[in-house]
C-alpha positions in Angstrom: -11.9 -5.5 -18.5 -13.4 -4.1 -15.4 -11.1 -1.2 -13.3 -11.5 -0.7 -10.1 -11.9 3.2 -11.0 -14.8 2.1 -13.6 -16.8 -0.2 -11.1 -15.9 3.3 -7.8 -16.7 5.5 -10.5 -19.9 3.3 -11.1 -20.8 3.1 -7.5 -20.5 6.6 -6.6 -23.5 7.7 -9.0 -26.0 4.8 -7.4 -24.8 7.0 -4.8 -25.2 10.3 -6.5 -28.6 9.8 -8.7 -30.3 7.6 -6.2 -29.9 4.8 -9.2 -29.2 1.8 -8.7 -28.9 0.2 -12.5 -25.8 1.5 -14.2 -24.2 -0.7 -10.5 -26.6 -2.7 -10.6 -24.9 -4.1 -14.3 -21.2 -4.8 -12.9 -22.2 -7.0 -9.6 -21.6 -10.8 -9.5 -25.2 -13.0 -8.3 -23.0 -14.2 -5.3 -21.9 -10.2 -4.6 -21.6 -9.3 -0.4 -22.0 -5.7 1.1 -20.2 -5.7 4.6 -20.6 -2.6 6.8 -19.5 -1.6 9.8 -22.0 0.2 11.0 -24.9 -2.7 10.2 -24.4 -6.2 11.5 -26.0 -8.1 8.9 -23.4 -9.2 5.3 -25.6 -9.2 2.2 -24.9 -12.4 0.2 -26.7 -11.5 -2.6 -26.8 -8.2 -5.9 -30.5 -9.1 -5.4 -30.4 -8.6 -1.3 -27.9 -4.8 -1.5 -30.1 -3.6 -5.1 -33.1 -3.9 -2.4 -31.3 -2.7 0.3 -29.9 0.2 -1.2 -33.2 1.1 -2.9 -35.3 2.0 0.5 -32.1 3.0 1.8 -31.8 5.9 -1.2 -35.7 6.2 -1.6 -35.5 7.1 2.6 -32.3 8.8 2.6 -35.1 11.3 -0.4 -37.7 11.2 1.6 -35.9 13.0 4.4 -34.9 15.9 2.2 -31.0 15.5 2.9 -28.4 14.8 0.1 -26.5 11.9 -0.7 -22.4 13.3 -1.8 -19.9 10.5 -3.7 -16.6 11.7 -3.8 -13.6 9.5 -6.0 -11.0 8.6 -3.3 -8.0 7.3 -2.0 -7.8 5.7 1.0 -4.5 2.8 2.0 -6.7 0.7 4.1 -7.5 -3.3 4.0 -5.2 -3.5 0.9 -6.6 -1.1 -1.4 -6.1 2.2 -2.2 -8.7 3.8 -4.4 -12.4 4.4 -2.5 -15.3 6.2 -2.1 -15.9 8.7 0.2 -19.9 9.2 0.8 -21.0 12.2 2.9 -24.3 13.6 3.9 -26.1 16.8 3.9 -23.1 18.2 3.0 -20.0 17.1 1.3 -17.5 18.1 4.2 -20.2 16.0 6.3 -17.7 12.4 5.9 -19.6 9.7 6.8 -17.8 6.7 5.6 -15.7 4.8 2.8 -16.7 2.1 0.0 -13.7 -0.2 -0.7 -14.6 -3.2 -3.4 -13.3 -6.0 -5.0 -13.7 -7.2 -8.8 -12.8 -10.8 -10.1 -13.6 -11.7 -12.9 -15.3 -9.1 -14.6 -17.8 -7.8 -12.4 -18.0 -6.4 -8.7 -17.7 -9.2 -5.7 -18.2 -7.3 -3.1 -18.1 -3.9 -1.3 -16.7 -2.7 2.0 -18.5 1.0 3.6 -15.7 1.2 6.3 -16.0 3.9 8.7 -12.4 3.2 10.2 -10.4 4.4 9.1 -12.4 7.4 9.6 -12.6 9.0 5.5 -11.6 12.3 6.3 -8.1 10.6 5.8 -9.5 10.0 2.6 -7.4 12.3 -0.5 -10.2 14.0 -1.9 -10.4 13.7 -5.9 -13.5 16.5 -6.1 -15.4 13.9 -8.4 -18.7 13.5 -7.5 
């Protein structure tokens, strides 16, 4: 049975390593991704994988780094999240919440509100 913590750990690993493969294996085909910083919701696993591969490639090409840390934040009916920083571990940018159904990740929401600095950080990347 896939737990939220396992799924979040895989999402964090994807951001930290730049490799989408392990998280992709957990996703439902009709996976949805929304971000408070982009207008269009992505509505499939294939669309998200392509988007994330391009995004991670662009970040790497820029010479910047992504740091994804497990954390806790009471928001949107959830408490476990991934805290995302870019450039340095303390340059917090967003939190990510996942939804799981039928042993697959069905949704990811990247949020800037509430601010990621309100999350309880674990130090686990």
